[in-house]
C-alpha positions as CSV (number, residue, x, y, z in Angstrom):
1,D,-15.4,-38.4,19.8
2,D,-14.7,-35.2,17.7
3,P,-15.6,-35.6,14.0
4,S,-14.1,-32.4,13.3
5,S,-11.1,-31.7,10.9
6,V,-8.9,-29.0,9.4
7,P,-10.2,-27.8,6.0
8,I,-7.6,-28.0,3.2
9,R,-8.3,-24.1,2.9
10,L,-9.0,-22.0,5.9
11,A,-10.3,-18.8,3.9
12,S,-10.4,-17.5,0.5
13,I,-8.4,-14.0,0.3
14,D,-9.8,-11.4,-2.6
15,H,-6.7,-10.0,-3.5
16,L,-6.5,-6.1,-4.5
17,R,-5.0,-5.3,-7.6
18,Q,-2.3,-2.6,-8.2
19,G,-4.4,-1.4,-11.2
20,E,-7.2,-0.3,-8.7
21,A,-4.9,2.0,-6.9
22,V,-5.4,5.7,-7.7
23,G,-2.8,7.1,-5.4
24,K,0.7,6.1,-4.1
25,R,2.8,7.4,-1.2
26,V,5.9,6.6,0.6
27,F,6.5,6.8,4.2
28,R,10.2,6.3,5.3
29,F,10.8,5.1,9.3
30,V,14.1,6.8,9.9
31,N,16.2,6.9,13.1
32,D,19.0,9.3,12.6
33,L,22.0,10.5,15.1
34,E,21.2,14.1,16.2
35,L,24.3,16.0,16.0
36,T,23.4,18.2,19.0
37,L,23.8,17.8,22.7
38,N,20.0,16.7,23.0
39,M,19.0,13.4,24.5
40,P,18.0,11.0,23.2
41,P,20.8,11.2,20.8
42,V,18.3,9.5,18.0
43,S,15.8,11.2,16.0
44,W,12.8,8.8,15.2
45,D,10.6,10.3,12.5
46,I,8.5,9.2,9.3
47,N,9.6,11.3,6.0
48,G,12.0,13.4,8.1
49,K,9.3,15.0,10.1
50,Q,8.6,14.1,13.8
51,F,4.7,13.6,14.6
52,D,2.7,16.6,14.9
53,P,-1.1,15.7,15.5
54,A,-2.3,19.0,13.7
55,R,-0.4,18.3,10.4
56,V,-2.1,15.7,7.7
57,D,0.6,13.7,6.1
58,A,-2.0,12.0,3.7
59,A,-5.7,12.2,2.9
60,P,-7.0,9.3,1.0
61,R,-10.6,9.5,-0.1
62,L,-13.0,7.1,1.4
63,G,-13.8,3.8,-0.6
64,D,-10.1,4.7,-2.6
65,T,-7.5,1.9,-3.0
66,E,-4.1,3.3,-2.7
67,L,-0.2,1.8,-2.9
68,W,1.8,2.6,0.2
69,R,5.6,2.3,0.1
70,L,6.8,1.6,3.6
71,A,10.5,1.9,3.9
72,H,13.3,1.5,6.6
73,P,16.7,2.9,5.1
74,H,19.9,1.7,6.0
75,S,20.6,3.4,9.3
76,I,23.4,4.2,11.1
77,F,22.6,1.5,13.6
78,P,22.5,-1.5,11.4
79,G,20.5,-4.4,12.6
80,R,19.8,-2.8,16.0
81,H,16.2,-1.2,15.3
82,V,13.1,-3.1,13.5
83,H,10.2,-0.8,13.1
84,P,6.8,-3.1,13.0
85,A,4.9,-0.6,10.9
86,H,1.1,-0.5,12.1
87,I,-1.6,1.5,10.1
88,H,-4.8,2.2,11.9
89,L,-8.3,1.7,10.1
90,V,-7.2,-0.4,7.3
91,Q,-5.8,-4.1,6.7
92,F,-3.5,-4.3,3.7
93,Q,-1.8,-6.7,1.5
94,I,1.8,-6.7,1.1
95,L,2.9,-6.7,-2.7
96,Q,6.6,-6.7,-2.7
97,R,9.5,-6.9,-0.4
98,N,12.6,-5.3,-1.8
99,G,11.7,-5.2,-4.9
100,G,10.8,-9.3,-4.9
101,P,7.5,-11.0,-3.9
102,A,6.4,-10.9,-0.4
103,G,7.1,-14.1,1.2
104,A,4.7,-17.1,2.0
105,H,4.1,-16.0,5.7
106,E,3.3,-12.4,4.5
107,Q,0.3,-13.4,2.1
108,G,-3.4,-12.4,3.2
109,W,-4.5,-9.2,5.3
110,K,-2.1,-7.6,7.4
111,D,-2.2,-4.4,9.6
112,T,1.5,-4.3,10.7
113,V,4.4,-5.2,8.8
114,R,8.1,-5.8,9.8
115,L,10.6,-3.3,8.6
116,E,14.2,-4.5,9.0
117,D,17.3,-2.3,8.2
118,G,17.2,-1.6,4.4
119,D,13.7,-2.7,3.8
120,D,11.3,-1.5,1.3
121,V,8.0,-2.8,1.6
122,L,5.0,-2.0,-1.2
123,V,1.6,-2.6,0.5
124,I,-1.8,-2.2,-0.9
125,A,-5.1,-0.8,1.0
126,R,-8.7,-0.1,0.3
127,F,-9.9,2.8,2.8
128,T,-13.2,1.9,3.7
129,G,-15.0,2.3,7.3
130,T,-15.4,5.7,8.6
131,R,-13.9,9.1,7.6
132,G,-11.7,10.6,10.2
133,R,-8.3,11.0,11.6
134,Y,-5.8,7.9,11.9
135,V,-2.1,7.2,12.2
136,L,0.5,5.1,11.3
137,H,3.6,4.5,13.5
138,C,6.4,2.3,14.6
139,H,4.9,-0.2,17.0
140,N,7.9,-0.3,19.0
141,L,6.7,1.9,22.2
142,G,9.9,3.7,22.5
143,H,10.0,4.8,18.9
144,E,6.2,5.7,18.8
145,D,7.0,7.8,22.0
146,H,9.9,9.5,20.4
147,H,7.4,10.7,17.3
148,M,7.9,7.8,14.8
149,M,4.2,8.7,13.9
150,A,2.1,10.1,11.1
151,R,-1.3,11.2,10.6
152,F,-3.5,10.5,7.9
153,D,-7.1,11.7,7.5
154,V,-10.1,9.7,5.4
155,V,-11.7,12.3,3.6
């Protein structure tokens, strides 16, 4: 016999509050048609910049809480590309999706959020752990390999 049972509540979640945030940043995951003869014909970038490991795109302080807006503006290929935005080092909480509340399935701690065409998602994260260099990127391997990545340093 197995006397175990599933509890009513699996875990308690300490929700981060927007009032705790000391910084706000925007990261736009964009795929645009390049008007050149270069291949591939799509430019994959964050905030209009392809990944450069020497460039620091954000520098949150260790222990700080920040709001990050992760957006996938409407593209020339609507519905074709979903960007699972992944942030290294931290887990975050989704506060809003497209101006409304996060869905029931988006409650709790996350390290990746799905960005469909036109999505705009507000997340909150506390940068604890270790100072150093980290990245956020699209978790689609082809998009990541074509530079849809940004570096952030926890200072």
